[in-house]
C-alpha positions as CSV (number, residue, x, y, z in Angstrom):
1,M,-18.3,-3.1,-9.5
2,A,-16.9,0.0,-8.0
3,I,-15.3,0.4,-4.8
4,S,-14.7,3.8,-4.1
5,K,-17.0,6.9,-4.2
6,G,-15.6,9.9,-6.2
7,N,-12.1,10.3,-7.5
8,A,-9.9,7.8,-6.0
9,G,-6.4,6.9,-7.5
10,P,-4.7,3.6,-8.7
11,P,-5.5,0.7,-6.3
12,V,-2.7,-1.4,-5.2
13,W,-3.5,-4.9,-4.0
14,S,-2.0,-6.2,-0.7
15,R,0.1,-9.3,-0.7
16,N,-1.9,-11.0,1.6
17,G,-4.7,-11.3,-1.0
18,R,-7.5,-9.8,1.4
19,E,-7.1,-6.2,1.2
20,L,-7.0,-3.1,-1.5
21,F,-5.6,0.2,-0.8
22,Y,-6.1,3.4,-2.8
23,P,-5.4,6.9,-2.6
24,S,-8.8,8.6,-2.1
25,G,-9.7,11.9,-4.0
26,N,-9.7,13.6,-0.5
27,G,-6.2,13.5,0.3
28,E,-6.1,9.8,2.3
29,V,-5.2,6.7,1.9
30,M,-8.2,4.3,1.8
31,V,-8.1,0.2,2.4
32,V,-10.9,-2.4,1.9
33,S,-11.0,-5.8,2.7
34,Y,-12.3,-8.1,0.1
35,T,-13.0,-12.0,-0.4
36,A,-13.0,-13.9,-3.8
37,K,-14.4,-17.1,-4.6
38,G,-15.2,-18.7,-8.0
39,D,-17.0,-15.9,-9.7
40,V,-18.1,-13.8,-6.5
41,F,-16.5,-10.9,-5.3
42,M,-17.5,-9.6,-2.1
43,Q,-16.2,-6.2,-0.6
44,G,-16.2,-4.9,3.1
45,A,-16.9,-1.1,3.9
46,P,-13.7,1.2,3.3
47,R,-11.8,2.7,5.9
48,V,-9.2,5.4,6.2
49,W,-6.0,3.9,6.7
50,R,-3.9,6.8,6.3
51,T,-5.1,10.2,6.7
52,K,-3.0,12.1,4.5
53,A,-1.8,9.9,1.2
54,P,1.6,10.7,-0.4
55,Q,1.5,12.3,-4.1
56,G,2.7,9.4,-6.7
57,N,2.6,5.6,-7.1
58,L,2.0,3.7,-3.9
59,E,3.3,0.1,-3.0
60,V,2.4,-1.6,0.4
61,S,4.9,-3.7,2.3
62,P,4.4,-7.4,2.4
63,D,3.0,-7.1,6.0
64,G,0.4,-4.6,5.1
65,Q,2.0,-2.1,7.7
66,R,3.8,0.5,5.6
67,L,3.4,2.3,2.1
68,V,6.2,3.1,-0.1
69,A,5.5,5.9,-2.6
70,T,7.5,7.7,-5.5
71,M,7.2,11.5,-4.6
72,P,7.4,14.1,-6.8
73,V,10.6,16.4,-6.6
74,G,10.0,19.9,-5.9
75,G,6.0,19.6,-5.0
76,P,5.0,20.4,-1.6
77,E,5.5,17.0,-0.3
78,A,9.4,17.4,-1.0
79,K,9.3,20.3,2.1
80,T,7.8,17.9,4.7
81,E,9.5,15.3,6.7
82,H,9.3,11.4,5.6
83,E,10.5,8.6,7.4
84,I,12.7,6.1,5.3
85,V,13.5,2.7,6.5
86,F,17.0,1.7,5.4
87,L,17.6,-2.1,5.6
88,Q,21.4,-2.8,5.9
89,N,22.8,-6.1,5.1
90,F,19.4,-7.2,3.3
91,A,20.9,-10.2,1.1
92,D,22.4,-11.9,4.6
93,E,19.3,-11.5,6.7
94,L,17.2,-13.2,3.5
95,I,19.8,-15.9,3.7
96,R,19.5,-16.3,7.1
97,R,16.0,-16.5,7.2
98,V,15.5,-18.3,4.0
99,P,18.2,-21.1,3.9
100,T,19.0,-22.6,0.3
101,G,20.1,-26.3,-0.4
102,K,17.9,-28.0,2.4
């Protein structure tokens, strides 16, 4: 079953189990909702999630709000500005939110 029309990049399944993200052939990141029950796969209509797709491998954050992408060195994307989120004390925050031994 085809999800996209044209030349799309490799898909990334969201962790919420309800969406599929993929780079389109025209430079956008697309998302399509889906449901699966037994042998039946039902897809929604693809929609633009982001107008400029990064060139490289994609990964979607667990909340489905952000992308992580590998960027090619020296390509046109190397000269543009990108936002980077740095998580300081990640292990401490994880231990605080998910206590062990209870």
